[in-house]
C-alpha positions as CSV (number, residue, x, y, z in Angstrom):
1,M,-24.5,2.7,16.5
2,H,-22.7,3.2,13.2
3,R,-20.7,0.1,12.1
4,P,-17.8,1.1,9.9
5,Y,-17.3,-0.5,6.5
6,L,-14.1,-2.4,7.1
7,S,-11.8,-2.8,4.1
8,D,-8.3,-4.3,3.9
9,Y,-6.6,-2.8,0.8
10,H,-3.2,-4.4,0.9
11,I,-3.0,-8.2,0.8
12,H,-0.7,-10.7,-0.9
13,S,-1.4,-14.2,-1.9
14,T,0.6,-17.0,-3.6
15,Y,0.5,-14.8,-6.7
16,S,3.1,-12.7,-5.0
17,F,6.6,-14.2,-4.7
18,D,6.8,-13.7,-1.0
19,A,3.4,-14.9,0.3
20,N,2.1,-18.4,1.1
21,Q,-1.7,-17.9,1.5
22,S,-4.2,-18.7,-1.1
23,I,-6.9,-16.1,-2.1
24,E,-9.6,-18.4,-0.7
25,E,-7.8,-18.7,2.6
26,I,-7.6,-14.9,2.7
27,I,-11.4,-14.6,2.0
28,I,-12.3,-17.0,4.7
29,K,-10.1,-15.2,7.2
30,S,-11.5,-11.8,6.1
31,I,-15.1,-12.9,6.6
32,S,-14.2,-14.2,10.1
33,M,-12.7,-10.7,10.8
34,N,-16.0,-9.0,9.7
35,L,-14.3,-7.3,6.8
36,N,-16.7,-6.0,4.2
37,E,-14.2,-5.7,1.4
38,I,-10.7,-6.7,0.5
39,C,-8.4,-5.7,-2.4
40,M,-5.7,-8.2,-3.5
41,T,-2.6,-6.2,-4.3
42,E,0.0,-8.6,-5.7
43,H,3.6,-7.5,-6.4
44,I,4.7,-6.8,-9.9
45,S,8.0,-5.3,-11.0
46,F,9.8,-4.9,-14.4
47,S,13.2,-4.7,-12.8
48,P,15.2,-7.9,-13.5
49,E,16.9,-7.5,-10.1
50,D,13.6,-7.6,-8.3
51,S,12.3,-10.9,-6.9
52,S,8.8,-10.1,-8.4
53,Y,10.2,-10.1,-11.9
54,N,8.4,-12.5,-14.3
55,Y,6.7,-14.1,-11.3
56,F,3.1,-12.8,-11.5
57,D,0.4,-14.3,-13.7
58,F,-2.4,-11.8,-14.2
59,K,-4.8,-14.0,-16.2
60,N,-5.0,-16.8,-13.6
61,Y,-5.2,-14.2,-10.8
62,E,-8.1,-12.4,-12.5
63,N,-9.9,-15.7,-13.2
64,E,-9.5,-16.9,-9.6
65,I,-10.8,-13.6,-8.2
66,Q,-13.8,-13.8,-10.5
67,N,-14.7,-17.3,-9.5
68,L,-14.2,-16.7,-5.8
69,S,-16.3,-13.4,-6.0
70,E,-19.2,-15.5,-7.3
71,K,-18.7,-18.2,-4.7
72,Y,-18.7,-15.7,-1.8
73,Q,-21.1,-13.2,-3.3
74,G,-23.1,-11.4,-0.6
75,K,-20.5,-12.2,2.1
76,I,-17.6,-10.0,1.0
77,N,-16.5,-7.8,-1.9
78,I,-13.2,-8.7,-3.6
79,K,-11.3,-6.2,-5.7
80,T,-8.5,-6.8,-8.2
81,G,-5.3,-4.7,-7.5
82,L,-1.6,-4.6,-7.8
83,E,1.3,-3.2,-5.8
84,I,3.8,-1.8,-8.3
85,G,7.5,-1.2,-7.8
86,E,9.5,1.7,-9.1
87,Y,7.1,2.8,-11.8
88,H,9.1,5.8,-12.7
89,L,12.0,3.6,-13.9
90,Y,9.8,1.4,-16.1
91,K,7.0,3.7,-17.1
92,E,6.4,2.4,-20.6
93,S,6.2,-1.3,-19.5
94,F,3.7,-0.4,-16.7
95,D,1.6,1.8,-19.0
96,N,1.3,-1.0,-21.5
97,Y,0.4,-3.5,-18.7
98,F,-2.3,-1.2,-17.3
99,K,-3.9,-0.9,-20.7
100,E,-4.0,-4.6,-21.2
101,Y,-5.6,-5.7,-17.9
102,Y,-8.6,-4.6,-15.9
103,L,-7.6,-3.2,-12.4
104,D,-9.6,-1.8,-9.6
105,F,-6.7,-0.4,-7.7
106,I,-2.9,0.3,-7.8
107,I,-0.6,0.8,-4.8
108,G,2.6,2.6,-5.9
109,S,5.6,1.6,-3.8
110,I,9.3,2.1,-3.6
111,H,11.1,-1.0,-2.4
112,N,14.5,-0.4,-4.0
113,I,16.9,2.5,-4.5
114,N,19.5,2.3,-7.2
115,R,18.1,-1.2,-7.9
116,K,19.1,-2.4,-4.5
117,G,16.8,-3.3,-1.6
118,L,16.3,-0.9,1.3
119,R,18.1,-3.2,3.8
120,T,21.1,-3.3,1.4
121,N,21.1,0.5,1.1
122,I,21.1,0.9,4.8
123,S,24.1,-1.5,5.3
124,E,26.0,0.1,2.4
125,N,25.2,3.8,2.9
126,G,23.8,4.2,6.5
127,V,20.4,5.0,7.8
128,N,20.3,8.7,7.3
129,S,21.6,8.6,3.8
130,T,19.0,5.9,2.9
131,Y,16.1,7.9,4.3
132,K,17.1,10.9,2.3
133,A,17.6,8.9,-0.9
134,Y,14.3,7.1,-0.3
135,F,12.2,10.3,0.1
136,K,13.9,11.8,-2.9
137,E,12.9,8.7,-4.9
138,I,9.4,8.8,-3.6
139,L,9.1,12.4,-4.8
140,K,10.3,11.5,-8.3
141,F,7.8,8.7,-8.4
142,V,4.7,10.6,-7.2
143,Q,5.4,13.4,-9.7
144,M,5.0,11.0,-12.7
145,G,3.6,7.7,-11.5
146,D,0.4,6.1,-12.5
147,F,-1.0,4.9,-9.1
148,D,-4.0,5.4,-6.9
149,V,-2.4,5.5,-3.4
150,L,1.2,5.7,-2.3
151,G,2.1,2.6,-0.2
152,H,3.8,2.7,3.2
153,L,5.3,6.1,2.7
154,D,8.1,5.8,5.2
155,L,8.8,2.1,4.8
156,V,12.5,2.5,5.6
157,Q,11.5,2.4,9.3
158,R,10.9,-1.4,8.9
159,Y,14.5,-2.1,7.8
160,A,16.2,0.6,10.0
161,L,14.7,-0.7,13.2
162,A,17.7,-2.8,14.2
163,D,19.9,0.2,13.6
164,G,17.9,2.5,15.9
165,G,16.6,4.0,12.7
166,V,13.1,5.3,13.7
167,Y,13.6,8.7,12.1
168,N,12.9,12.1,13.4
169,F,10.1,13.6,11.3
170,N,11.5,17.1,11.4
171,D,14.7,15.9,9.7
172,Y,12.8,15.0,6.5
173,K,9.6,17.1,6.8
174,D,10.4,19.3,3.8
175,Y,10.6,16.3,1.5
176,I,7.5,14.8,3.0
177,Y,5.6,18.1,2.6
178,E,6.5,18.2,-1.1
179,I,5.5,14.5,-1.6
180,L,2.1,15.1,0.0
181,K,1.5,18.3,-1.9
182,V,2.1,16.5,-5.2
183,I,-0.1,13.5,-4.2
184,I,-3.0,15.8,-3.3
185,S,-2.6,18.0,-6.4
186,R,-2.8,14.9,-8.6
187,G,-5.9,13.5,-6.9
188,K,-4.1,10.6,-5.5
189,G,-4.0,9.2,-1.9
190,I,-1.9,7.6,0.7
191,E,-2.1,4.2,2.4
192,V,-2.0,3.6,6.1
193,N,-0.2,0.4,6.4
194,T,-0.7,-1.6,9.7
195,S,2.2,-4.1,9.2
196,G,4.6,-2.3,11.6
197,L,2.2,-1.9,14.6
198,A,3.6,-5.1,16.2
199,N,6.8,-3.1,16.6
200,N,5.0,0.2,17.5
201,L,5.6,1.5,14.0
202,L,2.9,3.0,11.7
203,F,3.6,3.5,8.0
204,P,3.3,6.5,7.7
205,K,4.1,8.1,11.0
206,L,1.3,10.0,12.8
207,E,3.0,13.3,12.0
208,I,2.6,12.6,8.3
209,L,-1.1,11.8,8.7
210,H,-1.5,15.1,10.6
211,M,0.4,17.0,7.9
212,Y,-1.7,15.3,5.2
213,K,-4.9,16.4,7.0
214,D,-3.6,20.0,7.4
215,L,-2.9,20.1,3.7
216,K,-6.5,19.0,3.0
217,G,-5.6,15.5,1.9
218,E,-8.5,13.2,2.0
219,I,-7.9,10.0,0.1
220,L,-6.8,7.2,2.4
221,T,-6.9,3.4,2.3
222,V,-5.9,1.1,5.1
223,G,-4.1,-2.2,4.5
224,S,-2.6,-4.9,6.6
225,D,0.1,-5.8,4.0
226,A,-0.6,-9.4,5.0
227,H,1.6,-12.1,3.5
228,T,0.3,-14.8,5.8
229,T,-3.3,-15.6,6.8
230,D,-3.0,-14.7,10.4
231,R,-2.4,-11.1,9.6
232,V,-5.3,-10.5,7.3
233,G,-7.4,-7.6,8.6
234,E,-5.0,-6.9,11.4
235,N,-5.5,-3.6,13.2
236,I,-7.8,-2.2,10.5
237,S,-10.5,-1.1,13.0
238,Y,-7.9,0.3,15.3
239,V,-6.5,2.5,12.5
240,Y,-10.0,3.6,11.6
241,D,-10.4,4.9,15.2
242,M,-7.0,6.7,14.9
243,L,-8.0,8.4,11.7
244,R,-11.3,9.5,13.2
245,D,-9.4,11.1,16.1
246,I,-7.1,13.0,13.7
247,G,-10.3,14.3,12.0
248,F,-10.6,12.3,8.8
249,K,-14.2,11.7,7.7
250,H,-13.8,9.0,5.1
251,I,-11.9,5.9,4.1
252,F,-11.7,5.0,0.4
253,T,-12.3,1.9,-1.7
254,Y,-11.9,1.6,-5.5
255,D,-13.8,0.4,-8.5
256,N,-12.1,0.5,-11.9
257,R,-9.5,2.9,-10.5
258,Q,-12.2,5.3,-9.2
259,P,-12.2,6.2,-5.5
260,N,-15.3,5.9,-3.4
261,G,-15.4,7.7,-0.1
262,I,-17.1,5.8,2.7
263,I,-17.9,7.4,6.1
264,L,-15.5,6.2,8.8
């Protein structure tokens, strides 16, 4: 029987402002979950209003991954990645950063609109207005951003849940269609983020994954978005089964920003 190559491609350690797990703790948990590969994806932002600003230390991060890769060689593959915020607003700073440091993988995300968090946008402008502004911001980003996959495409769901804000796909499908078309045309991919499944939310919604498949999109990564050790590897194999059912054939890993398709 085919055993899938399990990879968790969205994990945060103490190198991110909002996580409390060490990289070694993540590795030990990943091995116990039978993961073959993980990619660390620490937050980085050049917005002074963002909590990530001036927090992340790449050199120590890179050294630690290198040392731990040697220590756990043969047990798990560990890749060096980042989750970047609002690239399109700080293009020059990000471009210079990417030239300076070696990276396997970049998740591009939108966590803020008009330099305010999504939760603040919802409280100030309402759920529907925030969804619309968010998808518009995503479209701007994917048209010009340097990234490998787009992270948690409809993340607003997480913050809108308390307001009954699980959106109707048809209300925004024109924006989503344009976003996916641009991503595919640029040879980029999307992330399937498992962090909402405890609340019966998948980022992105199943309708988006079906649309991506219909548009001939192929590049997918799966990530837990774990900030605590208990969530590392969570629901990865469950999502693999879901993707197989939709008709996807491959999951992707990355080396030096190059995608590698692995049979699901």
